[in-house]
LUMNU-137888 format. One record per residue (C-alpha): residue in one letter; y, x, z. Coordinates in steps of 0.25 Angstrom, whole numbers, padded with zeros to 4 digits, always signed. Layout:
<sites>
AYXZ;...
</sites>
This chain:
<sites>
X+0060-0063+0051;X+0074-0060+0054;X+0086-0068+0050;X+0094-0063+0038;X+0107-0066+0044;X+0117-0055+0046;X+0108-0046+0038;X+0111-0038+0026;X+0102-0039+0014;X+0098-0029+0004;X+0097-0034-0011;X+0083-0033-0016;X+0077-0027-0028;X+0062-0029-0031;X+0052-0021-0038;X+0037-0023-0039;X+0027-0013-0033;X+0011-0014-0035;X+0002-0014-0023;X-0012-0016-0022;X-0015-0019-0007;X-0010-0032-0003;X-0016-0046-0004;X-0009-0059-0003;X-0020-0067+0004;X-0015-0070+0018;X-0024-0062+0027;X-0028-0072+0039;X-0035-0067+0050;X-0050-0072+0051;X-0047-0077+0065;X-0035-0085+0059;X-0043-0090+0047;X-0055-0094+0056;X-0045-0101+0066;X-0038-0109+0056;X-0049-0110+0045;X-0040-0106+0035;X-0046-0108+0021;X-0040-0101+0009;X-0045-0108-0003;X-0041-0105-0017;X-0035-0091-0013;X-0030-0085-0026;X-0036-0071-0030;X-0026-0060-0028;X-0023-0049-0037;X-0027-0035-0033;X-0012-0030-0036;X+0000-0037-0033;X+0015-0033-0033;X+0023-0032-0020;X+0038-0032-0021;X+0046-0020-0015;X+0060-0022-0011;X+0071-0012-0013;X+0086-0013-0010;X+0095-0011-0022;X+0108-0012-0013;X+0109-0004+0000;X+0114-0010+0013;X+0129-0009+0014;X+0133+0003+0022;X+0142-0006+0030;X+0130-0013+0036;X+0125-0001+0041;X+0137+0008+0045;X+0137+0003+0060;X+0122+0006+0062;X+0118+0019+0067;X+0103+0019+0067;X+0101+0021+0052;X+0099+0036+0055;X+0088+0037+0066;X+0089+0045+0078;X+0080+0057+0081;X+0072+0049+0091;X+0070+0037+0081;X+0065+0047+0070;X+0056+0053+0080;X+0050+0040+0084;X+0049+0035+0070;X+0041+0048+0066;X+0032+0047+0078;X+0029+0032+0077;X+0015+0027+0079;X+0017+0013+0073;X+0027+0007+0065;X+0028-0009+0064;X+0036-0016+0052;X+0042-0029+0051;X+0038-0036+0038;X+0049-0045+0034;X+0062-0038+0029;X+0055-0024+0032;X+0042-0022+0026;X+0045-0034+0016;X+0058-0038+0011;X+0056-0053+0014;X+0056-0062+0026;X+0042-0068+0025;X+0044-0082+0031;X+0057-0084+0022;X+0049-0080+0010;X+0037-0089+0013;X+0047-0100+0016;X+0054-0099+0003;X+0041-0099-0005;X+0037-0112+0002;X+0051-0118-0001;X+0057-0117+0013;X+0065-0104+0011;X+0079-0109+0013;X+0075-0118+0026;X+0068-0106+0032;X+0079-0096+0029;X+0089-0106+0035;X+0081-0108+0047;X+0079-0093+0049;X+0093-0090+0048;X+0096-0101+0059;X+0085-0096+0068;X+0087-0081+0067;X+0102-0083+0070;X+0098-0087+0084;X+0088-0085+0095;X+0076-0093+0090;X+0063-0087+0094;X+0055-0081+0082;X+0043-0090+0084;X+0053-0103+0083;X+0059-0097+0071;X+0046-0094+0064;X+0040-0108+0067;X+0053-0115+0062;X+0053-0107+0049;X+0038-0110+0046;X+0040-0125+0049;X+0050-0126+0038;X+0039-0123+0027;X+0026-0122+0034;X+0019-0113+0024;X+0004-0117+0020;X-0006-0107+0018;X-0006-0109+0003;X+0009-0107+0002;X+0007-0093+0010;X-0004-0089+0001;X+0004-0092-0012;X+0017-0085-0006;X+0008-0073-0004;X+0003-0073-0018;X+0017-0075-0024;X+0026-0067-0015;X+0021-0053-0013;X+0027-0045-0001;X+0040-0038-0004;X+0040-0025+0002;X+0052-0016+0007;X+0053-0003-0001;X+0046+0008+0005;X+0038+0001+0015;X+0025+0005+0009;X+0029+0019+0009;X+0033+0017+0024;X+0020+0012+0028;X+0012+0023+0020;X+0021+0033+0028;X+0017+0027+0041;X+0003+0027+0038;X+0003+0041+0034;X+0007+0045+0048;X-0003+0036+0054;X+0008+0027+0060;X+0003+0012+0062;X+0010+0002+0054;X+0012-0013+0058;X+0019-0025+0053;X+0025-0034+0063;X+0032-0047+0057;X+0036-0061+0060;X+0031-0064+0046;X+0017-0070+0043;X+0004-0062+0042;X+0000-0069+0029;X+0012-0063+0023;X+0012-0050+0029;X-0003-0046+0027;X+0000-0044+0012;X+0012-0034+0016;X+0003-0027+0025;X-0008-0026+0015;X+0002-0020+0005;X+0006-0009+0015;X-0008-0006+0020;X-0005-0012+0035;X-0017-0018+0041;X-0016-0033+0045;X-0019-0029+0060;X-0006-0021+0060;X+0002-0034+0057;X+0009-0043+0067;X+0014-0055+0061;X+0014-0070+0061;X+0002-0079+0056;X+0004-0092+0048;X-0006-0102+0052;X-0012-0113+0043;X-0021-0125+0044;X-0035-0126+0038;X-0028-0133+0026;X-0018-0121+0025;X-0006-0129+0031;X+0004-0121+0039;X+0002-0123+0054;X+0010-0112+0061;X+0009-0098+0064;X+0002-0090+0075;X+0010-0089+0087;X+0001-0079+0093;X+0007-0068+0084;X+0017-0059+0092;X+0027-0060+0080;X+0027-0075+0080;X+0037-0075+0091;X+0050-0068+0096;X+0048-0054+0100;X+0034-0053+0093;X+0037-0040+0086;X+0039-0033+0099;X+0027-0039+0104;X+0019-0034+0092;X+0024-0020+0094;X+0021-0020+0109;X+0006-0025+0105;X+0005-0013+0095;X+0010-0003+0106;X+0000-0009+0116;X-0012-0009+0107;X-0010+0004+0100;X-0002+0012+0110;X+0010+0015+0100;X+0020+0024+0107;X+0030+0024+0095;X+0030+0011+0087;X+0041+0008+0077;X+0046-0006+0072;X+0052-0007+0058;X+0059-0020+0055;X+0072-0027+0051;X+0074-0038+0061;X+0076-0042+0076;X+0062-0045+0079;X+0059-0030+0074;X+0069-0025+0083;X+0063-0033+0094;X+0050-0024+0093;X+0059-0012+0098;X+0060-0019+0112;X+0054-0011+0124;X+0039-0009+0123;X+0040-0012+0108;X+0043-0003+0096;X+0049+0011+0099;X+0057+0011+0087;X+0063+0000+0078;X+0068+0003+0064;X+0076-0007+0057;X+0073-0008+0042;X+0085-0014+0035;X+0080-0012+0021;X+0079-0027+0018;X+0088-0033+0029;X+0097-0026+0038;X+0099-0033+0050;X+0110-0026+0057;X+0108-0031+0071;X+0094-0026+0070;X+0097-0013+0063;X+0107-0010+0074;X+0097-0010+0085;X+0086-0003+0077;X+0082+0012+0081;X+0083+0015+0066;X+0088+0007+0054;X+0082+0010+0040;X+0085+0004+0027;X+0072+0009+0020;X+0058+0014+0023;X+0061+0027+0017;X+0069+0032+0029;X+0058+0029+0038;X+0047+0036+0029;X+0056+0048+0027;X+0058+0049+0042;X+0043+0047+0046;X+0039+0061+0044;
</sites>
């Protein structure tokens, strides 16, 4: 969840696409449900079909914002690594989806402005991620019912081409993961749309009391603290022995995953928000997933 300060935004246009593979019921692990004895009374029945929104830019990024960046054309070494990747990890907010999840949930709960203002202050300095996350959540303390209603009424809004991107990777037997500072309750529906198993998700987990009141978040998740995405990548490499792992995202926490022992390649996706300080340090800057698909084979 990165600050939008000093970022160039692309004007949106929305259109509707049918999808049949997602459910808006938050998928809590059996362990978490048993530990907290969460009951889900009165859950509404969900339609088998729903509409997810896909985002497309109608106004290209100004050339002047990219003219000093020299990594929009990948080097031979970068292309070779991309073509031979064994695993690809995606950030979710402003990459797979167009929204910043916590800001959207806060807006739905009536605290959007307060959370956005705190985000701008926090991300302008050196506040640890876990402190920033706790402070934002404390401003609106979402209940279980609010999260459920949000998921019912606010379908995921996907970046254009991400579904084709995932299909192309799967066709080459490349493992796909989602690594996010957002919440599993909101990311599980996204993973369901894209056919990504829940065990391939690294994200935070909202916690609720027996009565459904917000009590905090799981601090044991690697992404709940600064450097968490790098830690998640390291865990994947250790567990699966990946020699060539790629991280794709838009923000500084995604760039962090490129640290020694982490991702072997960082691709900055600037199709939603172009964060120039991050883009300048990326191995490869792309503004759409088509470029990645076309260079995969």
